C-alpha positions in Angstrom: -152.1 -12.4 -2.6 -154.4 -15.3 -3.5 -154.9 -13.9 -6.8 -151.1 -13.7 -7.4 -150.6 -17.0 -6.2 -153.3 -18.5 -8.8 -151.4 -16.4 -11.4 -148.0 -17.9 -10.3 -149.5 -21.3 -10.6 -150.5 -20.9 -14.2 -147.4 -18.8 -15.2 -144.1 -19.2 -14.2 -142.7 -15.9 -13.5 -139.1 -15.3 -12.3 -138.3 -13.5 -9.1 -137.9 -10.1 -10.8 -141.1 -10.5 -12.7 -143.0 -11.7 -9.4 -141.8 -8.8 -7.6 -142.8 -6.2 -10.1 -146.1 -7.8 -10.6 -146.5 -7.8 -6.6 -145.4 -4.0 -6.7 -148.4 -3.2 -9.1 -151.0 -4.9 -6.9 -149.6 -4.3 -3.4 -151.8 -1.8 -1.5 -150.1 1.1 0.6 -148.8 -0.1 4.1 -151.3 1.4 6.5 -148.7 1.3 9.3 -146.5 3.7 7.0 -149.6 5.9 6.0 -150.0 6.3 9.8 -146.6 6.9 10.6 -146.3 3.9 12.8 -143.8 1.3 13.6 -144.7 -2.5 13.8 -143.7 -2.1 17.6 -146.1 0.9 18.1 -148.8 -1.3 16.5 -148.2 -4.1 18.6 -148.4 -2.2 21.6 -151.6 -0.9 20.6 -153.1 -4.2 19.8 -151.9 -5.5 23.2 -153.8 -2.5 24.7 -156.8 -3.7 23.1 -156.7 -7.3 23.1 -160.0 -8.2 24.7 -162.0 -6.1 22.3 -163.9 -8.3 20.1 -163.8 -6.5 17.1 -160.1 -6.0 17.7 -159.5 -10.0 17.7 -161.8 -10.4 14.8 -159.4 -7.9 12.9 -156.3 -9.6 13.9 -157.8 -12.9 12.9 -158.5 -11.5 9.3 -155.2 -9.8 9.3 -153.3 -13.1 10.1 -155.3 -15.0 7.6 -156.6 -17.3 10.3 -159.7 -19.4 9.5 -163.3 -17.9 9.6 -165.4 -19.6 12.2 -167.9 -20.4 9.4 -165.3 -23.0 8.2 -166.9 -26.5 8.2 -164.9 -29.3 9.0 -165.7 -30.6 5.2 -164.0 -27.5 3.7 -160.8 -27.9 5.7 -158.4 -30.6 4.8 -156.8 -32.7 7.3 -153.0 -32.3 7.4 -151.0 -34.5 9.9 -148.0 -33.1 11.6 -145.8 -35.5 9.5 -147.3 -33.3 6.4 -146.5 -30.2 7.8 -142.9 -31.2 8.5 -142.6 -32.6 4.8 -144.4 -29.4 3.6 -142.1 -27.1 5.4 -138.8 -29.0 4.0 -140.2 -28.2 0.6 -140.9 -24.5 1.2 -137.0 -24.4 2.5 -135.8 -26.0 -0.8 -137.9 -23.3 -2.5 -136.9 -20.4 -0.4 -133.2 -21.3 -1.0 -133.9 -21.4 -4.8 -135.1 -18.0 -4.8 -132.5 -17.0 -2.5 -129.9 -18.0 -5.1 -132.0 -16.6 -7.9 -132.2 -13.3 -5.8 -128.3 -13.3 -5.6 -127.9 -13.1 -9.4 -130.0 -9.8 -9.4 -127.4 -7.0 -9.8 -129.7 -4.4 -8.3 -130.6 -6.2 -5.0 -130.2 -3.0 -3.0 -132.8 -1.3 -4.8 -135.5 -3.8 -3.8 -137.9 -2.8 -0.9 -137.4 -5.9 1.8 -141.1 -6.1 2.4 -142.2 -6.7 -1.1 -139.3 -9.3 -1.3 -140.8 -11.1 1.5 -144.3 -10.9 0.0 -142.8 -12.1 -3.2 -141.0 -15.0 -1.8 -144.3 -15.7 0.2 -146.2 -15.7 -3.1 -143.9 -17.7 -5.1 -143.7 -20.3 -2.5 -147.1 -20.6 -1.7 -147.8 -21.0 -5.2 -145.4 -24.3 -5.5 -147.0 -25.7 -2.2 -150.4 -25.4 -3.6 -149.0 -26.9 -6.9 -147.4 -29.6 -5.2 -149.4 -30.6 -2.2 -152.7 -29.1 -3.1 -152.6 -27.1 0.4 -153.2 -23.2 0.6 -150.9 -21.3 3.3 -153.9 -21.0 5.4 -154.4 -25.0 5.5 -150.7 -25.2 6.3 -151.1 -22.5 9.2 -154.2 -24.4 10.5 -152.2 -27.6 10.9 -149.2 -25.7 12.6 -151.9 -24.2 14.8 -153.4 -27.8 15.3 -150.1 -29.4 16.1 -148.2 -26.8 17.8 -147.5 -28.8 20.8 -145.9 -31.7 18.8 -144.0 -29.5 16.4 -142.6 -27.3 19.1 -140.8 -30.5 20.5 -139.7 -31.9 17.0 -136.0 -31.3 16.2 -136.5 -31.8 12.5 -139.3 -29.1 12.3 -136.8 -26.6 14.4 -134.1 -27.0 12.2 -136.0 -26.5 9.0 -137.7 -23.3 10.4 -134.2 -22.3 11.6 -132.8 -22.7 8.2 -135.7 -21.0 6.6 -135.3 -18.1 8.9 -131.7 -17.6 7.9 -132.8 -18.1 4.2 -135.4 -15.2 4.5 -133.2 -13.1 6.6 -131.0 -13.0 3.5 -134.0 -12.0 1.5 -134.8 -9.1 3.9 -131.3 -7.6 3.9 -130.3 -8.7 7.1 -127.5 -11.0 5.7 -126.4 -9.0 2.6 -122.9 -8.4 2.0 
């Protein structure tokens, strides 16, 4: 995904072009390969949540920072900056929804790949504008979780983002 984000920063690809590029490089879904639903996988994780190897694997999957990250390597991002970035992300997702609506063959698109396409495209725009990676933003969201949880503006932006993403995932297609 990081390579695709870098590619998107250097080449301005449309939603359809990015989707096709992602399809080329996207690995098989391990849950599908093993015949598991996300809920079944989640139940297995819960069952083994105290296993250090499972915890380490979850951190890796979630893109959480490695313990070796030194404070000098991690940009300091304020709660206000997190909100500003999320507002920008919402604007970009809404633009992608409009682009997606113009595609005549929407029904043929895989919803998981559509979601990843949106994440990659928005991630590239955020990195371009703010010089922050998605990992930097996630760290800041975790750091300011309590403050952001009670921030009405942040909650509103996130609700709008969920609505826009649900369209891309097929939940609201008419």
